[in-house]
Each structure stands twice: as C-alpha cells, then as structure tokens.
C-alpha positions as CSV (number, residue, x, y, z in Angstrom):
1,X,44.1,42.1,-22.9
2,X,40.8,40.2,-22.6
3,X,40.6,38.1,-19.4
4,X,39.5,35.0,-21.2
5,X,42.5,35.3,-23.6
6,X,44.9,35.7,-20.7
7,X,43.5,32.5,-19.1
8,X,43.8,30.7,-22.4
9,X,47.4,31.7,-22.9
10,X,48.3,30.6,-19.4
11,X,46.6,27.2,-19.9
12,X,48.3,26.7,-23.3
13,X,51.6,27.6,-21.7
14,X,51.2,25.0,-19.0
15,X,50.1,22.4,-21.5
16,X,53.2,23.2,-23.6
17,X,55.4,22.7,-20.6
18,X,54.0,19.2,-20.0
19,X,54.2,18.4,-23.7
20,X,57.9,19.4,-23.8
21,X,58.6,17.2,-20.8
22,X,57.2,14.2,-22.7
23,X,58.2,14.9,-26.3
24,X,61.1,17.3,-26.1
25,X,63.9,14.8,-26.0
26,X,66.4,15.3,-28.9
27,X,64.9,18.7,-29.8
28,X,67.1,21.8,-29.6
29,X,64.8,23.8,-27.3
30,X,65.7,26.4,-24.7
31,X,65.0,25.3,-21.1
32,X,62.0,26.8,-19.4
33,X,63.1,29.6,-17.1
34,X,61.7,29.0,-13.6
35,X,62.7,31.8,-11.2
36,X,63.0,31.0,-7.5
37,X,60.9,33.3,-5.3
38,X,61.4,34.0,-1.5
39,X,58.9,32.0,0.5
40,X,58.3,35.0,2.7
41,X,57.2,37.2,-0.2
42,X,53.9,38.8,0.6
43,X,52.3,37.9,-2.8
44,X,53.5,34.3,-2.4
45,X,52.0,34.1,1.1
46,X,48.7,35.4,-0.1
47,X,48.7,33.0,-3.1
48,X,49.6,30.1,-0.8
49,X,46.7,30.7,1.5
50,X,44.4,31.1,-1.5
51,X,45.8,27.8,-2.9
52,X,44.9,25.9,0.3
53,X,41.4,27.4,0.2
54,X,40.9,26.3,-3.4
55,X,42.2,22.8,-2.5
56,X,39.8,22.5,0.3
57,X,36.9,23.6,-1.9
58,X,37.8,21.0,-4.5
59,X,38.1,18.1,-2.2
60,X,35.0,16.0,-1.3
61,X,36.3,13.7,1.5
62,X,38.2,13.9,4.7
63,X,39.1,17.0,6.7
64,X,40.2,20.5,5.7
65,X,43.9,21.2,5.4
66,X,45.6,24.2,7.0
67,X,48.8,25.9,5.7
68,X,51.7,25.0,7.9
69,X,54.7,26.2,5.9
70,X,55.7,27.4,2.4
71,X,58.5,25.1,1.5
72,X,59.5,26.2,-2.0
73,X,58.3,28.6,-4.7
74,X,59.1,29.0,-8.4
75,X,57.7,31.4,-10.9
76,X,57.3,31.1,-14.7
77,X,56.7,34.5,-16.2
78,X,54.2,34.7,-19.0
79,X,54.6,38.3,-20.0
80,X,51.3,40.1,-20.6
81,X,49.4,36.9,-19.8
82,X,50.5,36.8,-16.2
83,X,52.5,34.4,-14.1
84,X,52.5,30.7,-13.2
85,X,53.5,29.9,-9.6
86,X,54.6,26.5,-8.6
87,X,54.1,26.2,-4.8
88,X,55.4,23.5,-2.6
89,X,53.3,23.7,0.5
90,X,53.4,21.9,3.9
91,X,49.9,21.3,5.3
92,X,48.3,19.9,8.4
93,X,44.9,18.3,8.9
94,X,42.4,20.3,10.9
95,X,39.4,19.1,12.9
96,X,36.9,20.6,10.4
97,X,35.3,18.1,8.1
98,X,35.5,19.0,4.4
99,X,31.7,19.7,4.5
100,X,32.0,22.3,7.2
101,X,31.3,25.9,6.2
102,X,33.9,27.1,8.6
103,X,37.0,28.6,6.8
104,X,40.2,26.5,7.3
105,X,41.9,29.5,9.0
106,X,39.3,29.2,11.9
107,X,39.6,25.4,12.2
108,X,41.5,23.9,15.1
109,X,44.5,21.8,14.1
110,X,44.5,18.2,15.0
111,X,46.6,17.9,18.2
112,X,49.4,15.4,18.5
113,X,47.4,13.5,21.2
114,X,44.9,12.6,18.5
115,X,47.6,11.6,15.9
116,X,48.5,14.5,13.7
117,X,48.2,14.1,10.0
118,X,50.6,16.2,7.9
119,X,52.1,16.3,4.4
120,X,52.8,18.2,1.3
121,X,50.8,19.8,-1.6
122,X,52.5,20.5,-4.9
123,X,50.3,23.2,-6.4
124,X,50.2,25.2,-9.6
125,X,48.5,28.6,-9.5
126,X,47.8,30.9,-12.5
127,X,47.8,34.6,-11.7
128,X,46.8,37.2,-14.2
129,X,47.8,40.9,-14.4
130,X,44.2,41.8,-13.4
131,X,44.7,40.1,-10.1
132,X,42.7,36.9,-10.8
133,X,44.1,33.6,-9.5
134,X,43.2,30.1,-10.6
135,X,44.1,26.7,-9.2
136,X,45.4,24.8,-12.2
137,X,46.5,21.6,-10.4
138,X,47.5,20.1,-7.1
139,X,48.8,16.9,-5.7
140,X,48.7,16.3,-2.0
141,X,50.3,13.5,0.0
142,X,49.5,13.3,3.8
143,X,50.4,10.6,6.3
144,X,49.6,10.2,10.0
145,X,52.3,10.3,12.7
146,X,53.7,6.9,13.4
147,X,51.9,5.2,16.4
148,X,55.3,4.4,17.9
149,X,56.2,8.1,17.9
150,X,52.9,9.0,19.6
151,X,53.2,6.3,22.3
152,X,56.7,7.4,23.2
153,X,55.4,10.9,24.0
154,X,51.9,9.9,25.3
155,X,51.5,6.2,26.3
156,X,47.9,6.7,27.2
157,X,46.8,8.5,24.0
158,X,44.4,6.7,21.6
159,X,45.7,5.2,18.4
160,X,44.0,5.4,15.0
161,X,41.7,2.5,13.9
162,X,40.5,1.7,10.4
163,X,37.2,3.6,9.9
164,X,35.4,0.4,8.9
165,X,36.7,-1.8,11.8
166,X,34.0,-3.5,13.9
167,X,35.1,-1.5,17.0
168,X,34.6,1.8,15.1
169,X,31.2,0.7,13.7
170,X,30.0,-0.3,17.1
171,X,31.2,2.9,18.7
172,X,29.4,5.0,16.1
173,X,26.2,3.0,16.5
174,X,26.3,3.3,20.3
175,X,27.1,7.0,20.4
176,X,24.4,7.9,17.9
177,X,21.9,5.8,19.9
178,X,23.0,7.8,23.0
179,X,22.5,11.0,21.1
180,X,19.0,10.0,20.0
181,X,17.9,9.2,23.6
182,X,18.9,12.7,24.6
183,X,17.7,14.7,21.6
184,X,14.3,15.3,20.0
185,X,15.7,15.9,16.5
186,X,17.9,12.8,15.9
187,X,15.3,10.0,16.0
188,X,15.4,9.2,12.3
189,X,19.2,9.6,11.9
190,X,21.6,6.9,10.8
191,X,25.4,6.7,10.3
192,X,26.3,7.6,6.7
193,X,30.1,7.4,7.0
194,X,32.7,7.1,9.7
195,X,35.4,9.7,9.0
196,X,37.8,8.9,11.9
197,X,38.2,6.4,14.6
198,X,40.7,5.7,17.4
199,X,40.9,3.6,20.6
200,X,42.8,3.5,23.9
201,X,43.3,0.8,26.5
202,X,44.6,2.8,29.4
203,X,43.7,4.4,31.8
204,X,40.3,3.0,30.7
205,X,39.3,1.2,27.5
206,X,37.6,3.6,25.2
207,X,36.7,4.2,21.5
208,X,36.5,7.6,19.8
209,X,34.6,8.2,16.6
210,X,33.7,11.0,14.2
211,X,31.1,10.4,11.6
212,X,28.5,11.9,9.2
213,X,24.8,11.1,9.7
214,X,21.8,11.2,7.4
215,X,18.0,10.9,7.6
216,X,16.7,7.3,7.3
217,X,13.0,7.3,6.3
218,X,13.0,3.5,6.0
219,X,14.6,2.9,9.4
220,X,18.0,2.0,10.8
221,X,19.9,-1.3,10.7
222,X,21.5,-3.0,13.6
223,X,24.8,-1.3,12.6
224,X,23.2,2.1,12.8
225,X,23.1,2.7,9.1
226,X,20.1,3.4,6.9
227,X,17.9,0.4,5.8
228,X,17.9,1.6,2.3
229,X,19.3,4.7,0.7
230,X,16.7,6.8,-1.2
231,X,16.6,10.3,-2.6
232,X,14.8,11.4,0.5
233,X,17.5,10.2,2.8
234,X,20.4,12.0,1.1
235,X,20.4,15.0,3.6
236,X,23.6,15.1,5.6
237,X,24.2,16.6,9.0
238,X,27.8,17.6,9.1
239,X,30.2,18.5,11.9
240,X,30.0,22.3,12.3
241,X,31.5,22.4,15.8
242,X,29.4,23.9,18.6
243,X,26.1,24.1,16.7
244,X,23.0,21.9,16.9
245,X,24.0,20.2,13.6
246,X,27.0,18.6,15.3
247,X,25.8,15.1,15.7
248,X,29.2,13.3,15.5
249,X,31.7,15.5,17.2
250,X,34.2,13.0,18.6
251,X,32.4,11.0,21.2
252,X,33.5,8.0,23.1
253,X,32.1,4.8,24.4
254,X,33.5,3.2,27.7
255,X,33.6,-0.5,28.2
C-alpha cells in the first residue's frame, strides 16, 4: 500500500475516534478496541524514546525533556494501515535548553538541588507497516518539586524565582557584564530571555540565572537587554554546554 495512503488512513482513523467521542452518544456503535501493551516491550520502548525526541523537536520554549518511565501503553490496530499507539510517558526536565543541538539522551537531568521539574506526556504515535512513525499529538504537564520538599532535604539549596523578577533581571545583567569584561566576543550582547532563575540566602546570599543572549547593534539598556530589536539583532547564542557559545550557563552573583 502507498505510504501516503497509509498515513491518510491512520489520520482518518484518529479523527473518527475523536468524532465518535463527541457525536456517538445514542448510536449503536461497537466500542473501539484498545489493547494494553507491556511497557517493557522493545518496540514500545523504541517508540517512547522516539516520541520524546519528536516532542522536544516540536517545542520552542523551555528545556528538553528526558524519558523517565513508560507508565501506560495501549494500541489501536489499523490492519494494513498500521497501528496507533497511545503512550503515557513520565518525563523529567534536563539542563539542555530546547535550542541546544545536543540530543536529550546526552543531556544532564536537573538535579534535585536545583529543583527538579517532572511530569507526564500523553502521546499518540502513528506507526506504519513500513516502519515509519509519526507524532500525531501530545499533551505534557510538568510541575516543579514543592519548595517545602526541597528545603526539608536541603535547607541551603536555592529556590526558584520568577524569571521576570527584579532579582533575576539584575543577576542576568550583572553576570553578562562580568562575561563581557572577560571575553572579546561578547561586547555587543544583551539578554534576550531569562529561562531560569533561583536564589539562596544561606550560607551566602546568591542568585543563579540561565538566559539566552543576542546581538544588540543599537546598544544595551540598563537592564542588559537590547535597545531596540531589529532584524540584525535576531541572532541567538544558546546554551550548548562546554563550548564557546555558552554565554549563560548558570552563573551566580554574590551580595
């Protein structure tokens, strides 16, 4: 069967499932047969890793997810068109920004001392007999560990701050200024977006920030951001861990 026809049949099948959920009341229709699949099935494990890769490629903000656990799997057989897998995946936030070229499997997980962020992704994957897989839909919900939980285990660990808080903005400006004084390539850089911020009060008062920078041809404001955004100032320098492009890799300012 032609690959495009297989994909079309799978998509139509999924759309029909959603339509029946909305309009099927009162109709004499057979229930859709969803078969449970063992979470440790090799094909399921491969599809789950692929699903996380597709999710990370589709997202445009935040940090990459890593697969923590396959919680639940169901399969809807489509005959010659292939199979539809419904994957319930537990994920963890990594330290790689979504713009990093590093694969999520090579990214360090966010340690509990920095407030772990974890959650669940409900994912639908289409898999054809030819071996092609397509991400049809996903819905992810992640939440950070409660600060009370962290402080019970680590009273001196920093707690998350709002990324737009004055303390985070000042820390980003100060650390970028420090970088510029020590580097010959960062003179025209400004803060584009603060992606994460935290602060501690003991044993010393400190702020920790991670942020994206960009070129600022028109100069930098007192807040460390560009004076005016133009087409020429759209170039981003992203966190790629360990390379020269790393301008904003979790630095701190002591007070």
